[in-house]
PyMOL CGO cylinders between C-alpha atoms (Angstrom):
from pymol import cmd
from pymol.cgo import CYLINDER

trace = [
    CYLINDER, -8.23, 19.52, 7.70, -10.48, 17.05, 9.70, 0.3, 1, 1, 1, 1, 1, 1,
    CYLINDER, -10.48, 17.05, 9.70, -9.11, 13.82, 8.78, 0.3, 1, 1, 1, 1, 1, 1,
    CYLINDER, -9.11, 13.82, 8.78, -11.78, 11.51, 7.19, 0.3, 1, 1, 1, 1, 1, 1,
    CYLINDER, -11.78, 11.51, 7.19, -14.19, 9.37, 8.60, 0.3, 1, 1, 1, 1, 1, 1,
    CYLINDER, -14.19, 9.37, 8.60, -14.02, 6.54, 6.23, 0.3, 1, 1, 1, 1, 1, 1,
    CYLINDER, -14.02, 6.54, 6.23, -11.09, 4.30, 6.33, 0.3, 1, 1, 1, 1, 1, 1,
    CYLINDER, -11.09, 4.30, 6.33, -7.73, 4.93, 4.44, 0.3, 1, 1, 1, 1, 1, 1,
    CYLINDER, -7.73, 4.93, 4.44, -6.07, 3.18, 1.83, 0.3, 1, 1, 1, 1, 1, 1,
    CYLINDER, -6.07, 3.18, 1.83, -2.76, 1.67, 1.98, 0.3, 1, 1, 1, 1, 1, 1,
    CYLINDER, -2.76, 1.67, 1.98, -1.42, 0.40, 5.22, 0.3, 1, 1, 1, 1, 1, 1,
    CYLINDER, -1.42, 0.40, 5.22, -2.97, -0.25, 8.13, 0.3, 1, 1, 1, 1, 1, 1,
    CYLINDER, -2.97, -0.25, 8.13, -1.27, 0.84, 11.69, 0.3, 1, 1, 1, 1, 1, 1,
    CYLINDER, -1.27, 0.84, 11.69, 0.06, -2.86, 12.45, 0.3, 1, 1, 1, 1, 1, 1,
    CYLINDER, 0.06, -2.86, 12.45, 0.89, -3.23, 8.87, 0.3, 1, 1, 1, 1, 1, 1,
    CYLINDER, 0.89, -3.23, 8.87, 4.77, -5.03, 8.92, 0.3, 1, 1, 1, 1, 1, 1,
    CYLINDER, 4.77, -5.03, 8.92, 6.07, -2.35, 6.53, 0.3, 1, 1, 1, 1, 1, 1,
    CYLINDER, 6.07, -2.35, 6.53, 6.08, 0.02, 9.86, 0.3, 1, 1, 1, 1, 1, 1,
    CYLINDER, 6.08, 0.02, 9.86, 8.17, -1.83, 11.73, 0.3, 1, 1, 1, 1, 1, 1,
    CYLINDER, 8.17, -1.83, 11.73, 10.92, -2.79, 8.77, 0.3, 1, 1, 1, 1, 1, 1,
    CYLINDER, 10.92, -2.79, 8.77, 14.92, -1.40, 10.14, 0.3, 1, 1, 1, 1, 1, 1,
    CYLINDER, 14.92, -1.40, 10.14, 14.23, 1.58, 7.57, 0.3, 1, 1, 1, 1, 1, 1,
    CYLINDER, 14.23, 1.58, 7.57, 10.91, 3.08, 8.09, 0.3, 1, 1, 1, 1, 1, 1,
    CYLINDER, 10.91, 3.08, 8.09, 11.76, 6.57, 9.49, 0.3, 1, 1, 1, 1, 1, 1,
    CYLINDER, 11.76, 6.57, 9.49, 8.01, 8.07, 8.69, 0.3, 1, 1, 1, 1, 1, 1,
    CYLINDER, 8.01, 8.07, 8.69, 3.68, 7.67, 9.10, 0.3, 1, 1, 1, 1, 1, 1,
    CYLINDER, 3.68, 7.67, 9.10, 1.86, 9.93, 6.01, 0.3, 1, 1, 1, 1, 1, 1,
    CYLINDER, 1.86, 9.93, 6.01, -2.10, 10.06, 5.74, 0.3, 1, 1, 1, 1, 1, 1,
    CYLINDER, -2.10, 10.06, 5.74, -2.63, 12.25, 2.68, 0.3, 1, 1, 1, 1, 1, 1,
    CYLINDER, -2.63, 12.25, 2.68, -5.02, 12.28, 0.24, 0.3, 1, 1, 1, 1, 1, 1,
    CYLINDER, -5.02, 12.28, 0.24, -4.66, 11.79, -3.46, 0.3, 1, 1, 1, 1, 1, 1,
    CYLINDER, -4.66, 11.79, -3.46, -5.35, 14.99, -4.89, 0.3, 1, 1, 1, 1, 1, 1,
    CYLINDER, -5.35, 14.99, -4.89, -4.10, 14.17, -8.96, 0.3, 1, 1, 1, 1, 1, 1,
    CYLINDER, -4.10, 14.17, -8.96, -5.56, 11.03, -11.35, 0.3, 1, 1, 1, 1, 1, 1,
    CYLINDER, -5.56, 11.03, -11.35, -1.95, 10.50, -12.18, 0.3, 1, 1, 1, 1, 1, 1,
    CYLINDER, -1.95, 10.50, -12.18, -0.93, 10.08, -8.51, 0.3, 1, 1, 1, 1, 1, 1,
    CYLINDER, -0.93, 10.08, -8.51, 1.51, 6.58, -8.56, 0.3, 1, 1, 1, 1, 1, 1,
    CYLINDER, 1.51, 6.58, -8.56, 0.02, 6.92, -4.44, 0.3, 1, 1, 1, 1, 1, 1,
    CYLINDER, 0.02, 6.92, -4.44, -4.25, 6.37, -6.12, 0.3, 1, 1, 1, 1, 1, 1,
    CYLINDER, -4.25, 6.37, -6.12, -6.86, 8.16, -7.73, 0.3, 1, 1, 1, 1, 1, 1,
    CYLINDER, -6.86, 8.16, -7.73, -7.99, 11.61, -6.87, 0.3, 1, 1, 1, 1, 1, 1,
    CYLINDER, -7.99, 11.61, -6.87, -9.83, 11.57, -4.34, 0.3, 1, 1, 1, 1, 1, 1,
    CYLINDER, -9.83, 11.57, -4.34, -8.78, 8.63, -1.85, 0.3, 1, 1, 1, 1, 1, 1,
    CYLINDER, -8.78, 8.63, -1.85, -6.88, 9.06, 1.54, 0.3, 1, 1, 1, 1, 1, 1,
    CYLINDER, -6.88, 9.06, 1.54, -3.77, 7.62, 1.78, 0.3, 1, 1, 1, 1, 1, 1,
    CYLINDER, -3.77, 7.62, 1.78, -1.34, 6.15, 4.62, 0.3, 1, 1, 1, 1, 1, 1,
    CYLINDER, -1.34, 6.15, 4.62, 2.06, 4.86, 3.96, 0.3, 1, 1, 1, 1, 1, 1,
    CYLINDER, 2.06, 4.86, 3.96, 4.67, 3.91, 6.12, 0.3, 1, 1, 1, 1, 1, 1,
    CYLINDER, 4.67, 3.91, 6.12, 8.03, 5.25, 4.24, 0.3, 1, 1, 1, 1, 1, 1,
    CYLINDER, 8.03, 5.25, 4.24, 11.77, 5.35, 4.48, 0.3, 1, 1, 1, 1, 1, 1,
    CYLINDER, 11.77, 5.35, 4.48, 13.96, 8.55, 4.61, 0.3, 1, 1, 1, 1, 1, 1,
    CYLINDER, 13.96, 8.55, 4.61, 13.61, 8.27, 1.04, 0.3, 1, 1, 1, 1, 1, 1,
    CYLINDER, 13.61, 8.27, 1.04, 10.34, 7.34, -0.24, 0.3, 1, 1, 1, 1, 1, 1,
    CYLINDER, 10.34, 7.34, -0.24, 9.67, 10.36, 2.49, 0.3, 1, 1, 1, 1, 1, 1,
    CYLINDER, 9.67, 10.36, 2.49, 11.05, 12.97, 0.46, 0.3, 1, 1, 1, 1, 1, 1,
    CYLINDER, 11.05, 12.97, 0.46, 9.41, 11.73, -2.81, 0.3, 1, 1, 1, 1, 1, 1,
    CYLINDER, 9.41, 11.73, -2.81, 6.06, 12.18, -0.85, 0.3, 1, 1, 1, 1, 1, 1,
    CYLINDER, 6.06, 12.18, -0.85, 7.27, 15.87, -0.10, 0.3, 1, 1, 1, 1, 1, 1,
    CYLINDER, 7.27, 15.87, -0.10, 8.04, 16.47, -3.62, 0.3, 1, 1, 1, 1, 1, 1,
    CYLINDER, 8.04, 16.47, -3.62, 4.19, 14.91, -4.39, 0.3, 1, 1, 1, 1, 1, 1,
    CYLINDER, 4.19, 14.91, -4.39, 2.74, 18.10, -2.28, 0.3, 1, 1, 1, 1, 1, 1,
    CYLINDER, 2.74, 18.10, -2.28, 4.98, 20.10, -3.56, 0.3, 1, 1, 1, 1, 1, 1,
    CYLINDER, 4.98, 20.10, -3.56, 4.23, 19.52, -6.96, 0.3, 1, 1, 1, 1, 1, 1,
    CYLINDER, 4.23, 19.52, -6.96, 0.72, 19.44, -5.92, 0.3, 1, 1, 1, 1, 1, 1,
    CYLINDER, 0.72, 19.44, -5.92, -0.25, 15.83, -6.25, 0.3, 1, 1, 1, 1, 1, 1,
    CYLINDER, -0.25, 15.83, -6.25, -1.52, 15.33, -2.78, 0.3, 1, 1, 1, 1, 1, 1,
    CYLINDER, -1.52, 15.33, -2.78, -2.19, 16.72, 0.57, 0.3, 1, 1, 1, 1, 1, 1,
    CYLINDER, -2.19, 16.72, 0.57, 0.08, 15.39, 4.06, 0.3, 1, 1, 1, 1, 1, 1,
    CYLINDER, 0.08, 15.39, 4.06, -3.21, 15.27, 6.24, 0.3, 1, 1, 1, 1, 1, 1,
    CYLINDER, -3.21, 15.27, 6.24, -1.08, 13.83, 8.89, 0.3, 1, 1, 1, 1, 1, 1,
    CYLINDER, -1.08, 13.83, 8.89, 2.68, 13.18, 9.98, 0.3, 1, 1, 1, 1, 1, 1,
    CYLINDER, 2.68, 13.18, 9.98, 4.04, 10.95, 12.30, 0.3, 1, 1, 1, 1, 1, 1,
    CYLINDER, 4.04, 10.95, 12.30, 8.00, 9.52, 12.93, 0.3, 1, 1, 1, 1, 1, 1,
    CYLINDER, 8.00, 9.52, 12.93, 8.57, 6.25, 13.51, 0.3, 1, 1, 1, 1, 1, 1,
    CYLINDER, 8.57, 6.25, 13.51, 11.25, 4.84, 15.33, 0.3, 1, 1, 1, 1, 1, 1,
    CYLINDER, 11.25, 4.84, 15.33, 11.87, 0.62, 15.89, 0.3, 1, 1, 1, 1, 1, 1,
    CYLINDER, 11.87, 0.62, 15.89, 7.60, 0.67, 15.35, 0.3, 1, 1, 1, 1, 1, 1,
    CYLINDER, 7.60, 0.67, 15.35, 6.74, 3.11, 17.47, 0.3, 1, 1, 1, 1, 1, 1,
    CYLINDER, 6.74, 3.11, 17.47, 4.62, 5.84, 16.15, 0.3, 1, 1, 1, 1, 1, 1,
    CYLINDER, 4.62, 5.84, 16.15, 6.14, 9.50, 17.46, 0.3, 1, 1, 1, 1, 1, 1,
    CYLINDER, 6.14, 9.50, 17.46, 3.06, 11.87, 17.02, 0.3, 1, 1, 1, 1, 1, 1,
    CYLINDER, 3.06, 11.87, 17.02, 4.94, 15.22, 15.61, 0.3, 1, 1, 1, 1, 1, 1,
    CYLINDER, 4.94, 15.22, 15.61, 4.50, 17.67, 18.55, 0.3, 1, 1, 1, 1, 1, 1,
    CYLINDER, 4.50, 17.67, 18.55, 2.21, 20.96, 18.07, 0.3, 1, 1, 1, 1, 1, 1,
    CYLINDER, 2.21, 20.96, 18.07, 5.03, 23.81, 17.87, 0.3, 1, 1, 1, 1, 1, 1,
    CYLINDER, 5.03, 23.81, 17.87, 5.12, 26.66, 20.21, 0.3, 1, 1, 1, 1, 1, 1,
    CYLINDER, 5.12, 26.66, 20.21, 3.93, 29.47, 20.32, 0.3, 1, 1, 1, 1, 1, 1,
    CYLINDER, 3.93, 29.47, 20.32, 6.34, 32.76, 21.73, 0.3, 1, 1, 1, 1, 1, 1,
    CYLINDER, 6.34, 32.76, 21.73, 5.50, 35.89, 23.02, 0.3, 1, 1, 1, 1, 1, 1,
    CYLINDER, 5.50, 35.89, 23.02, 2.81, 36.77, 25.84, 0.3, 1, 1, 1, 1, 1, 1,
]
cmd.load_cgo(trace, "trace")
């Protein structure tokens, strides 16, 4: 899915939450449900999350409340994007 051309709501890329000791994940997602705790339907949101927060967001995606477009790991404030899966064979 192509990222939106307008800004995300939620945390800025240099938000203080990114540098908290328990922050392990950055998510960028679209809200699909009207009753989501993350925002209004159709909004694009960026959040820096702990392991528990990530588990809750993953559960929200399984329920269809959000669609995760981008995920990165956070280590000591550094954003480490997920590597694409390598294709086997050939």
